[in-house]
N, C-alpha and C positions, 0 to 999 in steps of 0.2 A: 659631309656626306648628306644625301638627301634623306629627310626624316619621313617617318612611316606613314604619316598622314597625307603627305603629297604623292605618294605614290599610287599607281593605278590600282596595285593590288589592295592596299589598305582602303582605297576609296569602295572598293567593292564591299570590304567589311562593314564600312561606315554606313553605306546604303542599307545594307541588311540590318544592321543594327538599329538605325533611326526608324527603319519601317517596322521594326519588330512589334511595337506596342498595338498595332493595326491587328496583328496576328493573335496576340496573347491577351488583349485586354478585352474582357466581357463584361462592361458595367451592367448591372441589372436595372436597365432604364425603366421608366414609370411606365411607358405604354406596356412593356412586357410585363411589368408586375401586374397592372390591372388586367391583361388577357389571362393570365393565370389563375384571376380569381373567378373567372367566368363559369367554368365546368371542369370537372374531372377529366374529361376527354382531353381538353385543351391543356389541361395541367399535365397529364401524362406525356403528351407529345411536345409541349414547349418547354415545360419547367418541370424536369424530373427532380431536380433539387429542392424544389418550393413545397413539396407536399408536406401535409401536417396531419397525417393519420392519427397520431397520438402525440401526447406532450408528457414531458418528464421533469420534474423539479429535483433540484439538489442543493442541499444548504452548504455554502461556502463561508469561509472566513469573513467574505465581503458582501454577503447577501445571498438571496436565493438565485440559483441558476435555473432558467427555463429554458428547455429544448424540445427538440421535435424528432420523432421517428417515422421513417416512411417505409418501414419493414425490410431495410437493407441488413438488418442485424445489428446495426449502429445507431446510436441516437446523437443528433447533431446539436451543438450549443455554439451561436454566435455571440460574441463578447468584444466589448471595447477594453483593450488591455492597458492602455496610457492615453493621455491626452497632451496636446502641445500648442501652444501659441505660434504663430509664424517665425520661423528662424530661432526658435528658443528649444533647449532640450526637453524631452518629453518626461512626463511626471507619471509614474504608476498609478493606474486606476485603484480607487479605494473602496468603491461600491460596483457591484456587479450591474452592468448596464448593457442594455443591447446597441449594437452599433447605429451611428447616425440618428440617435433620437427615436428609433423604431419601438413600436409597442406590439408589433407582431413577431413572435418567437421564430417564424418560419423565413423572416427577413434575412437577406444576406448583406454583408458589408459592402458599401460602394468603394471602389478603388481610389488609391490616392491617386493625387493630380497627376494627369499625364496627356498627352497628345495622341488622339486616334482619329485617323482619316482626316487630319488637317484641324480637327476640333479639340477644344479642350474639354475632357471628362473628368469626373471623379470629384473628390472632395478632400479639403485639408483636414477634416475631422475624421481620418481613417486609419487610426492605429488601432485596428481590430484583428481578430483571428477567429477561425471556426475550428471547434473541437469536436472529433469524432470518438465516441466511447462505444466500444462493442458491448453487447449484452453480456459477454463472458466476463466482464470486469464489474465488479461492484467494490463498496468500501471495504478496505483493507485488503485488496488484490494484491497490492505492492507492485503493479504493473509498470512497465516503461512506457516512455513516452518519445514519439518521433515527431520532432518539429521540422516542418518543410518551410524553406524559404525560397520563394519564387525567383525565377529569371526575369531577363527583360532588359538588359545592358544598363542598369539602373535608372532607366526613364520610364519603363513600362511594366506591366503585369499586374497581378492581382492574385487574392487568395480564392477567387471564384474562376480562374482561368480554366481553359479547356483541360479536362482529365484530371483536375485536382480534387475531385470528391474523394475524400479520404475513408469512406465508409468501407469498401471492400479491403484496403489495407490494414485497417484497423481490426477487422475481425480476422484476416489472415494471419496477421502477427500478434494477436491477443494483446495489443498495445492501444494506447491513445495517441491519435493522430492529431497534431495541431499545424494547420496551415495560416501562416501570418502574413501581414501586410506592413509595410515600412514606407516612410516618406521617400520619394522617388525625385531624381534629377536634381534641379536647383533647390528646391525645397528642403531636400535631404542632404545635399552636399555643399551647397554654395551659400551659406550664412554670410550676408554682407559685412557683418563685423568680424568675420575671419574664423569664426568657431568651426572645428573641423568635425566630421564624422558623425553628424546629427543623426543619420539613418542607422549608422552602425550601433549607436547608443539605442536607438529604437528597438532593435533586434535583442539588444542584451536586457532591456527592459521587458521584452516579451517572455525571455527566459526567466527573469524574476518572477513575473506573474505565474508562470507556469508552476514554478516552485511552490508558490503560496496557495494556489489553489488545485492542483491535481490530486492530492491526497484525499480530497472530498469525494473525488471521482474513482478513487481506487487505484491511483497511481503513486509511484514512489518519487519523491522529490530527488533522490540520487540518482535516478536512472532515466535522465534525459538525453538523447541523441539528437544532434542537429543534423539535418540534411537538406541539401539544395542543388540546383541545377543551374550552370552558366554564370550569370552574375549573383545568383543565389549562393552557388558554391565559392565564387570569390568573395561574399560576404562573410561565409563560414571561415574563410582562410584569414580574414580581417579579425574575425572573433578568436581564432586560434592564436592570433598574434597579440591579443589584448589579455595581459596578465590577470587584470582585474575582473575578466569574465571566466577564468577557468574553472572556478568552483561551482558554476551553475550548470554544468553539463558533463557527461561521461565519455561520450566518444562522438565522432563525427563521420559524414558521408559525403563525399564531394563528387558530383557528376558534371564532367565536362567544364571544369574551371579554365578560362583562358589565361593560364598563369603567365604566358610570355610578357603580358602586359604590365607586370607589377603593380604595387601600390604607387600612387604618386607621391612625390617628395613635396615638403611644405612650400618650397620655392615655385616648383611647376604648379602646384595647386594654385598658389597666389596669382600666377598669371592667368590661369582659367578662371579664376574669380574676378580679376580685373577686366577680363573680355566680357564677363557677363554682367556686372555692375554698371559697365559703361553704357548698357542699353536700357537702363532701368528708368533714367532719368531722375533718379533720387541721389542724395548723398548717402553715402554708407553710414553716416552717423545720424541721418534724420529719420529716427524710428516712425514718426507720424507718417511721413511720407511712404516709407517702405510698408507699413501696416496697411495703407489705403490702397496699395496697389491691387489691381484685378488680378485674378489668376490668369486671365487671358495675357494680360501685360507680362506678368512673369514668363509664362509659357513662350511668348513672342521672343523675349530677351534669351530665353534657353536655346530655343530653336536658331536663332541666329548665331549663338555661340557653337552648336554643332555644326552649324554649316560653315563656319570659320575654321573648325577642325577639319573637315573636309576639304576645304579650299587651301589648306597648308597655312593658314595665317595665326596658328597658335604655336607654342613650342612643340618641337618636334617628339619630345618626350611625352607629351600629353595623349599623343595619337589621335586617329580619327574615329576609331571605333567606341572607345569608352573614356573620352575626356573628363566625364564625371565619375568618379569613382573614390573608393576609400583612400585616405591619407594616412602614409606612414608618419605621424606627428610626435613620436617619441612622447606620448603622454597616453592616450588610449592603446594605440597601436605602436608597439615598441620595437618591433623586428619585422624585416620585408621577407622574412621566410622564403629566402632564394639564395642564389650563389653570390650575392654581393656583400654578405656579411655572415660572421660566424652564426651559425644556426643554434638557437637554443636547445637545452635539454627538454625531452617529451616523455610523456608516460601514458597518454590516451590511445586507444586503438582507433585508427581510421580506415575508411574503404574509399579508395579513389578510382574513378572509372572515366572512360572516353568512350565514344562510338567510332564506329569504323570510318565514317565520312563526316568528320566534324565539318570541314569547309565546303562540303557539298553544296548546301544552299547559297553560299556566298558565290562561289566560283561558276556554277552552272546556272543560279538563278540570275546573275548579273552578265554573264557572258554567253548569250544565246547562239554563238557561232564558234566554228572550230578555230582554235589557236595553233598558228604554225609556228615553226621551231624559231624563227626570227622575232615574232612577236613574243614568245615564251621568253626568250633570253632578255628583251628589252623590259617585261613586267619584272622578271627577277632582279635585273640591274636597278631597275628604279625603286623596288621595294627595299632591296638589301643592302645596296651600295658596295663600296670596296671595304675590305676584302672579301666580305662574305659570299658576293655574287660568284666569284672565280672560284672558289671553294664548292659552292654548291653545285654549280654546272659542272665541275669536275667529277662528282660523286655519281656513280652509276646510277643509284636510286632515283636521283633527281634531275639527270641529263636528259636532254630532249632526244626523244626516240627518233630513230633514223627513218627515211622514207623507204617503203617497201614497194618495190617494182615501180619506183618513181612516183609513188603516191606519198604525199605528205599526210602524216597521221596527226590527229588532233593531240594537242599538247595539254589540252585540260586535266587529264588524269594525274598528270605531273603537277601541275598547280594545284591541284585538290590535295595530293598527298603532301606537299611540301607545305601548305597552309594548315593541314591537320597536325602535321608533326611539330611545326615550329609553335604554333600558337597553343595547343592542347595536349597532344599526346605525349611528346618528349619532354615538354616542360613539366607534365604530370609526373612522369617517371622519375626526372630529377628530383621533385619534391618528395617524392616516396623514399628514394634513396636517403636523402638528408633526414627525413623523417624517422627512419629505422636507424640511421648511423648515429641519432642522438637519442636512443633510448625508447622511442615508441614502436608501436607495431602498424604496418600498413598493408592493405590487401588491394591489389591492383586488377582491374579488369577491363576488358574491351568488349563492348556490345557487337556482335555479328548480327543479331536480329532486333528489330525495332518495330514501331507502330508508327506510321506516318503522321506527324504532327500538324495542326492547323497551320497553314502558311506554306510547310514543305509540299503540300500536295498540289501546288502550282508549278513546283519544280519536276520536270520529268526525270531528271537523274535520281531524284530521291524517291519516286514512286515506282521504279523498275530497276530491275538488274540485281536486287540484292543489297542496295545501297542502304545504309543506316546513318541517317543525317542528324546534323545538330538538333536536340530536343526529341528524337525518336524514341528515346529510353523512358520519357517520362510517364507516358500511359502504360509502360510495360510495370514498372514499379507500382503504381497506384491500381492495376489492374482494371482500367478503365477503357480498355481497347473495345471499340465495337466490333462485334462479329470477329473474334479473334481467330486466325489460322491455327493449325495445329502446333506449329513452331512457336507461335506467339503465346499460347496456352500453357506450352510447356515452359517457356522462359518465365511467364507471370509466376507459375507455380514455384519455379526454382528461385527466383529472386525474392518472392514473399518469405519461402521458407529460409533462405539465407538471412534475410532481414530480421526475420523472427528470432534466429539465432544470434545474430550480432547485437540486437536490441537487449536481449535477455544475458549474455554471456561475453559479449565482446569479440566474440569469433563469428564469421559468416559460413562455418562448416555445419551442415546439416545432414540428417540421416538421408540417404538414397541417393546424393549427389558427390561428385568428385571433390576430392580435396583442394581446398583453396589455401595454399601456403602463404605465410607472410613473406613479405618483400625481403630482398637482401640489399645490401649497398652497392651490389654490382648487378647481379640477376634480380630483376624486381618479381619474377614468378607470375607475371600477368597472365591471367586465364581467360580464354574465349567465353563469352557468355552467350549463349544460344548456339553454340558450337564445342564439339570438344577439344581438348588440346590446349596449348599455350599460345598466346599471341606471339607473332613474329616481331622479333626485337627491330630489324631494320636498322636505322640511324639512331634510334633511342638507346644508344648505349652510352657509357661514360666519357667516351673520347671525342664524340662528336658534336652534339648539340650541348650549348654551354661551354664548349672547350674549343674545338676546331672552328664551330660556327657557333658565335655567340647569341644568346636570346636578346629580344629588344631591352628587357630591363637592365641587362649588362651593358649595352652599346649607350644608352642614355643614362646609365648610372643612377638609377631611381632608387 
């Protein structure tokens, strides 16, 4: 059978995924930092997060933390939570230190190394986070903490990405908000010596750092919720599958996790690693050579690897979209948390959500023309192979729409729905059923209202007609939508109230809003977010995806 990375459908996902860092990475370049110092007027217009109207100091077990407040109702503290030498496990910070050797408390962390607009940006010294402490919290408050893990296909993104200012969310939820960074791409997942999951261990160290320092800010070390979107949610699922991390947090929120991909197996990861190290011009045992490599050389080898995935030159199980991702190594990550193995017992409450049109940017952003029924069937065949294609095309929900008065309709809506269901929506509902069936509580939602995220604004489908595309929930959660509509404002208020309740009690039910029931092992009780009522089940039932039509992680036995 043809592998997913060699199909047109997957090529589209890969095209979007590899371009994503140019959308979401916003490194604070030197020229911008200098402009920000020129005048208050420029500062307000260009650098709203760089303001330093007042400073606050807090004594912590590892030194004095210095922060800055800009009148938002929260104080911001940037800090280096760990350090790491190249391709070695990170080590927790033992002193409070500003990121990147900065002396200015208003400085924001540089992103981890990544490619942006074909250039290498960021720094290897990037294991930093930004804390947002609302004025309502003081020492002894016992407040919860919300730790956000950014997305970006594990190759891009940062704590300073668009919409990730946590001030408003912290104030609204009366919680500490921490937005973290972790090593990306080859530097986080492809250690030449074969060490697995360095980036996952980075995130676990961030949790350990928070437990140690947040009591000094009025937070409770036992009330930490981890949350993230896309690859950030995938990272959370990896942490949920790591028993050694379980004591570090109480609950989790997963936005738009592409669960269909699954974790990599050690054998597939080794093939990906081999493809990467072949392009390094260093022996995998030559530490001196590896340490002397420039980041440009490493990014070049990484980009060659990603191109190979798109071209179908890697193991089909790796896929084209995220061939660099967490590995189920049976040491740190001990279970796939999917249908391929017995699901472990659970006790934590989780929220899992998707948006109405997860695949919208991929399909409409990469196919700027109508798709007729013949091309549609070819795309499905090349994507899914047999027997999945015949089963999909025989399903009314995904079958090609017939001509009307001799006019061929555009079949992209079917492609978009098919991609959304396979990779995100139905895979997420399956995960929720497993979670509940093994003792945990899961609350499932689907966003019917969103705010167009940078990058999606270049896709007409995502900016009109009520579509809610992948990433369009981020600014809703953080309350950072510019000039929100009435519907957006209402959903921001609702979701921040629900998250306030979830962070404090483990339930997202809040006064004044409809009841959000826990999922069952059959009906997941998925609610519409931004509209009344329940989400339509469609093909996301127990008998279709994962059964009649298998997910990719089942097909490739990851």
